[in-house]
C-alpha positions as CSV (number, residue, x, y, z in Angstrom):
1,M,10.5,-16.6,-17.1
2,I,10.3,-12.9,-16.1
3,P,8.1,-12.7,-13.0
4,L,5.9,-9.7,-12.1
5,I,8.2,-9.1,-9.1
6,D,11.2,-11.1,-8.0
7,V,11.2,-10.9,-4.2
8,K,14.1,-13.3,-3.8
9,A,16.3,-11.2,-6.0
10,Q,16.0,-8.4,-3.5
11,Y,16.6,-10.3,-0.3
12,E,19.1,-12.9,-1.5
13,P,22.2,-10.6,-1.2
14,F,21.2,-10.0,2.5
15,I,20.8,-13.6,3.6
16,P,24.2,-13.7,5.5
17,Q,23.2,-10.5,7.4
18,L,19.7,-11.8,8.0
19,K,21.1,-15.0,9.5
20,E,23.3,-13.0,11.9
21,R,20.3,-10.9,13.0
22,F,18.1,-13.9,13.5
23,A,20.9,-15.6,15.5
24,E,20.9,-12.6,17.8
25,V,17.2,-12.8,18.3
26,L,17.5,-16.5,19.1
27,E,20.2,-15.7,21.6
28,T,18.0,-13.2,23.4
29,G,14.8,-15.4,23.3
30,R,12.7,-12.2,22.9
31,F,10.4,-13.1,20.1
32,I,7.4,-10.8,21.0
33,F,8.0,-7.1,21.3
34,G,11.5,-6.7,22.7
35,P,14.6,-4.7,21.5
36,E,14.3,-5.5,17.8
37,V,10.7,-4.3,17.6
38,E,11.4,-1.2,19.7
39,A,14.4,-0.3,17.5
40,F,12.5,-0.7,14.3
41,E,9.7,1.5,15.6
42,R,12.2,4.2,16.4
43,E,14.1,3.9,13.1
44,S,10.9,3.8,11.0
45,A,9.5,6.8,12.8
46,A,12.7,8.7,12.1
47,Y,12.7,7.6,8.5
48,L,9.1,8.8,8.0
49,G,9.5,12.0,10.0
50,V,6.7,11.2,12.5
51,P,6.7,11.1,16.3
52,H,5.1,7.6,16.7
53,A,5.4,4.3,14.9
54,I,3.7,1.2,16.3
55,G,4.4,-2.3,14.9
56,V,1.4,-4.6,14.3
57,A,0.8,-8.0,12.8
58,N,-0.2,-6.9,9.3
59,G,-1.5,-4.0,7.2
60,T,-5.2,-4.9,7.6
61,D,-4.9,-4.8,11.4
62,A,-3.1,-1.5,11.0
63,L,-6.1,0.0,9.3
64,V,-8.6,-1.4,11.9
65,L,-6.5,-0.3,14.9
66,A,-6.0,3.2,13.4
67,L,-9.7,3.7,12.8
68,E,-10.6,2.5,16.3
69,A,-8.0,4.8,17.8
70,M,-9.3,7.7,15.8
71,G,-12.8,7.0,17.3
72,V,-14.4,5.8,14.1
73,G,-17.3,3.5,14.8
74,R,-21.0,2.6,14.3
75,G,-23.0,5.4,12.7
76,D,-20.0,7.0,11.1
77,E,-19.1,7.3,7.4
78,V,-15.6,7.0,6.0
79,V,-14.9,8.0,2.4
80,C,-12.4,5.9,0.5
81,P,-11.7,4.7,-3.1
82,A,-13.2,1.6,-4.6
83,F,-10.1,1.1,-6.8
84,T,-7.9,-0.5,-4.1
85,F,-7.4,-3.7,-2.2
86,Y,-10.5,-5.0,-0.3
87,A,-8.8,-4.4,3.1
88,T,-9.3,-0.7,2.9
89,A,-13.1,-0.9,2.9
90,E,-13.1,-4.1,5.0
91,A,-11.4,-2.3,7.9
92,I,-14.0,0.5,7.8
93,A,-16.8,-2.1,8.0
94,R,-15.0,-4.0,10.7
95,V,-15.2,-1.1,13.1
96,G,-18.9,-0.7,12.4
97,A,-18.7,2.4,10.1
98,T,-20.0,2.7,6.5
99,P,-17.6,2.9,3.6
100,V,-18.6,5.7,1.2
101,F,-16.9,5.1,-2.2
102,A,-15.6,8.1,-4.2
103,D,-14.4,8.0,-7.7
104,I,-10.7,8.4,-8.8
105,D,-8.7,10.8,-10.9
106,P,-8.1,8.8,-14.1
107,A,-4.6,10.3,-14.4
108,T,-3.4,9.3,-11.0
109,L,-5.8,6.4,-10.1
110,N,-6.0,8.0,-6.6
111,L,-9.0,9.7,-5.0
112,D,-10.5,12.6,-6.9
113,P,-10.8,15.4,-4.2
114,E,-13.7,17.0,-6.0
115,D,-15.7,13.7,-6.0
116,V,-14.8,13.2,-2.3
117,A,-16.1,16.7,-1.4
118,A,-19.4,15.9,-3.1
119,R,-19.8,12.8,-0.9
120,L,-19.2,14.3,2.5
121,T,-22.1,14.5,5.0
122,E,-22.5,15.4,8.6
123,R,-21.8,11.7,9.4
124,T,-18.4,11.7,7.7
125,K,-15.7,10.9,10.3
126,A,-12.7,10.3,8.1
127,I,-11.3,10.1,4.6
128,V,-8.9,7.2,3.7
129,P,-6.8,8.2,0.7
130,V,-4.8,5.3,-0.7
131,H,-1.3,5.9,-2.1
132,L,-2.1,3.5,-4.9
133,F,0.7,1.5,-6.5
134,G,3.2,3.8,-4.8
135,R,1.9,7.2,-6.0
136,P,1.1,9.7,-3.2
137,A,-2.6,10.8,-3.2
138,S,-3.6,14.5,-3.3
139,L,-3.1,15.1,0.5
140,V,-3.2,18.9,0.4
141,E,-6.5,19.0,-1.4
142,L,-8.0,16.3,0.7
143,A,-6.9,17.9,4.0
144,A,-8.4,21.2,2.9
145,L,-11.8,19.5,3.1
146,G,-11.6,19.7,6.9
147,V,-12.0,15.9,7.7
148,S,-9.5,13.8,9.5
149,L,-7.3,11.7,7.1
150,L,-6.1,8.2,7.6
151,E,-3.5,7.5,4.9
152,D,-3.5,3.9,3.6
153,A,0.2,3.9,2.6
154,A,0.5,0.1,2.4
155,Q,2.1,0.4,-1.1
156,A,4.1,3.5,-0.6
157,F,6.8,3.3,2.1
158,G,9.5,5.7,1.3
159,A,7.4,8.0,-1.0
160,P,8.1,11.6,-0.2
161,G,5.3,13.7,1.4
162,I,3.3,10.9,3.0
163,A,2.6,10.0,6.6
164,T,2.7,13.6,8.1
165,T,-0.6,14.9,6.9
166,G,-3.0,12.3,8.2
167,V,-3.8,11.7,11.9
168,C,-2.6,8.2,11.2
169,S,-0.9,6.3,8.3
170,T,-0.7,2.6,7.9
171,F,1.7,0.3,6.2
172,S,1.9,-3.3,5.1
173,F,5.2,-5.3,5.0
174,F,3.8,-8.1,2.8
175,P,6.8,-9.6,0.9
176,T,6.0,-7.9,-2.4
177,K,6.0,-4.4,-0.9
178,N,8.8,-1.8,-1.3
179,L,9.8,-2.3,2.3
180,F,9.0,-5.9,3.1
181,A,9.2,-8.5,5.9
182,L,9.7,-12.2,5.4
183,G,6.0,-12.8,6.0
184,D,3.1,-10.6,7.3
185,G,3.8,-7.4,9.2
186,G,2.4,-3.9,9.5
187,L,2.9,-0.5,11.0
188,V,0.7,2.3,12.3
189,V,2.3,5.8,12.5
190,S,0.6,8.8,14.0
191,T,1.1,12.5,14.4
192,D,-1.2,12.5,17.4
193,N,0.0,11.5,20.9
194,N,-3.3,10.3,22.2
195,V,-4.2,8.3,19.1
196,A,-0.8,6.7,19.1
197,D,-1.2,5.7,22.8
198,M,-4.6,4.2,21.9
199,V,-3.1,2.1,19.1
200,R,-0.5,0.8,21.5
201,K,-3.2,-0.3,23.9
202,L,-5.5,-1.8,21.3
203,R,-2.7,-3.9,19.7
204,F,-2.3,-5.8,23.0
205,H,-5.7,-6.5,24.4
206,G,-6.3,-2.9,25.6
207,S,-3.3,-2.9,27.9
208,L,0.1,-1.3,28.1
209,D,1.4,-3.3,31.1
210,K,-0.2,-6.8,30.6
211,Q,-1.9,-6.3,34.0
212,T,-4.4,-3.5,33.7
213,F,-6.8,-3.8,30.7
214,E,-8.4,-0.5,29.9
215,L,-10.1,-1.4,26.6
216,V,-11.4,-4.3,24.6
217,G,-8.5,-4.6,22.1
218,T,-7.0,-7.4,20.1
219,N,-3.7,-9.3,19.7
220,S,-1.8,-7.8,16.8
221,R,2.0,-7.6,17.3
222,L,5.0,-7.3,14.9
223,D,7.3,-10.3,15.7
224,A,10.9,-9.7,16.5
225,I,12.1,-11.8,13.6
226,H,10.2,-9.7,11.2
227,A,11.4,-6.5,12.8
228,A,15.0,-7.8,12.6
229,A,14.6,-8.3,8.8
230,L,13.0,-4.9,8.4
231,R,15.9,-3.3,10.2
232,V,18.3,-4.9,7.7
233,F,16.2,-3.7,4.7
234,L,15.3,-0.2,5.8
235,P,18.7,1.4,5.1
236,H,18.5,0.1,1.5
237,L,15.0,1.3,0.8
238,A,15.9,4.7,-0.7
239,G,18.2,2.9,-3.1
240,W,15.6,0.4,-4.0
241,N,13.0,3.1,-4.7
242,R,15.5,4.9,-6.9
243,A,16.1,1.7,-8.8
244,R,12.3,1.3,-9.3
245,R,12.0,4.9,-10.6
246,K,14.9,4.3,-13.0
247,A,13.3,1.1,-14.3
248,A,10.0,3.0,-14.8
249,A,11.8,5.7,-16.8
250,L,13.4,3.0,-18.9
251,Y,10.1,1.6,-19.9
252,A,9.2,5.0,-21.4
253,E,12.6,5.3,-23.1
254,L,12.2,1.9,-24.7
255,G,9.0,3.0,-26.4
256,L,6.4,1.2,-24.3
257,G,4.2,4.3,-24.5
258,E,3.6,3.7,-28.2
259,A,1.7,0.6,-27.3
260,V,-0.1,1.4,-24.0
261,E,-0.9,4.4,-21.8
262,L,2.0,4.9,-19.3
263,P,1.6,6.1,-15.7
264,L,1.5,9.8,-15.3
265,E,5.0,11.2,-14.5
266,D,5.4,12.0,-10.8
267,T,8.8,12.4,-9.0
268,A,7.2,11.2,-5.8
269,H,6.0,7.9,-7.2
270,V,7.9,4.9,-5.8
271,F,6.4,2.3,-8.1
272,H,5.2,-0.5,-5.9
273,M,3.7,-1.7,-9.1
274,Y,4.3,-0.4,-12.7
275,V,0.7,-0.1,-14.0
276,V,-0.2,0.9,-17.5
277,R,-3.6,1.1,-19.2
278,T,-4.8,-0.5,-22.3
279,T,-8.1,-1.4,-24.0
280,D,-6.4,-4.4,-25.5
281,R,-5.6,-6.0,-22.1
282,E,-6.7,-9.5,-22.9
283,R,-4.5,-9.6,-26.0
284,V,-1.5,-8.2,-24.1
285,V,-2.0,-10.6,-21.2
286,T,-2.1,-13.6,-23.6
287,A,1.0,-12.5,-25.4
288,L,2.9,-11.9,-22.2
289,G,1.8,-15.3,-20.8
290,E,3.0,-17.1,-24.0
291,A,6.3,-15.3,-23.7
292,G,6.8,-16.4,-20.1
293,I,6.4,-12.9,-18.7
294,G,4.4,-12.2,-15.6
295,C,1.7,-9.5,-15.4
296,A,-1.5,-8.8,-13.4
297,A,-4.7,-6.8,-13.7
298,Y,-5.6,-5.4,-10.3
299,Y,-9.0,-4.8,-8.7
300,V,-10.9,-6.1,-11.7
301,T,-14.1,-6.0,-9.7
302,P,-13.8,-2.8,-7.8
303,L,-14.9,-2.6,-4.2
304,H,-18.3,-0.9,-4.7
305,L,-19.3,-3.9,-6.9
306,Q,-18.0,-6.6,-4.6
307,P,-20.7,-9.0,-3.1
308,A,-19.8,-8.0,0.5
309,M,-20.6,-4.3,-0.3
310,A,-23.9,-5.0,-2.2
311,S,-26.1,-3.6,0.7
312,L,-24.5,-0.1,0.1
313,G,-26.5,0.2,-3.1
314,Y,-23.8,0.9,-5.7
315,R,-24.4,-0.3,-9.2
316,P,-22.4,-0.6,-12.4
317,G,-21.8,2.9,-13.6
318,S,-21.8,4.4,-10.1
319,L,-18.1,5.2,-10.3
320,P,-17.3,5.5,-14.0
321,E,-13.5,6.3,-13.8
322,T,-13.0,3.5,-11.2
323,E,-14.7,1.0,-13.4
324,R,-12.8,2.1,-16.5
325,A,-9.5,1.7,-14.6
326,A,-10.6,-1.7,-13.4
327,A,-11.1,-2.8,-17.1
328,E,-7.9,-1.3,-18.5
329,N,-5.1,-1.5,-15.9
330,L,-2.2,-3.9,-16.2
331,A,0.9,-4.3,-14.0
332,L,4.1,-5.1,-15.8
333,P,7.3,-6.6,-14.3
334,L,9.2,-4.2,-12.1
335,W,11.4,-4.5,-9.0
336,A,14.6,-3.1,-7.7
337,G,17.0,-5.2,-9.8
338,I,15.0,-5.9,-13.0
339,T,17.5,-5.8,-15.8
340,P,17.3,-3.6,-19.0
341,E,17.4,-6.8,-21.0
342,Q,14.3,-8.1,-19.2
343,Q,12.5,-4.8,-19.8
344,E,13.4,-4.9,-23.5
345,R,11.7,-8.3,-23.7
346,V,8.6,-7.0,-22.0
347,V,8.4,-3.9,-24.2
348,A,8.9,-5.9,-27.4
349,T,6.2,-8.4,-26.4
350,V,3.7,-5.7,-25.6
351,R,4.4,-3.7,-28.7
352,S,4.0,-6.9,-30.9
353,A,0.8,-7.8,-29.1
354,V,-0.9,-4.5,-30.1
355,G,0.6,-4.4,-33.6
356,V,3.3,-1.7,-33.0
357,P,6.5,-2.5,-34.9
358,V,9.2,-3.8,-32.7
């Protein structure tokens, strides 16, 4: 079996070091906030080149807290893609604002700045570009539209050029991510002092000192055990991302592009997922499954057609490039540590499935 992503293969070499770190946390008895969380916040801020990093419980909370801290609420509109995980739009709705879905650039699968511009109104409070599958969105073009950006970087930790353009950027440390915890975890980073202070209050019931409660917040904290693991992994992230890029390049060298449409070349892409496009997806999925090879089609029902968003009035055909990508995308196995032999098997199976000589 070749999995879509082998999480254990990445963390297994670090188990002795993880046990040492966990023992240190057990010794201190500081499981909530404390020195491990504070150290990870400093180290991740330095890594990303931002002044503020605030650990939270998960990537979805990170989005909600960032939107609240930016002052987004009822009556506001927030432009975002529909070709992404549900949490992006869910967070917008959770703070009382209205998601406005824009179409994607078919080459990058990220927001199309021209389509975003056409959907701006006087009620637009923010734009949420998603760095989908690890490819940075067109931040320069989107920033030029004059609306505050909240970067959904859940899939792109370590990608160059992210996190410094938006007022806030959010990350998930779900175990399949490029930088991962051993469970749920998230991060909000900000270039704005006031917004960062607001996130710190909101993540702990609207308080900084546990005595004075200035806001109605929530309880969303990054645990010390997860922070300890993240501190072990962070120094290795650049190497892991290089390995992902090398594996992506090998797929092209092995002739995968003769069978399916490969991702557009981009030196900033960190390949959270290796996603190709094919009009023969069902046939390829069947062949991969029979060969014991993992794969996944993502966002098959895009957000503008999800039942929870029905009241917004979108219909099939509203976002043609989004809907075409939903029908054609397929993620193939890739992680830091996948072997050339495994990739050769994947390529041979895909080529055979679509009738390209192996």
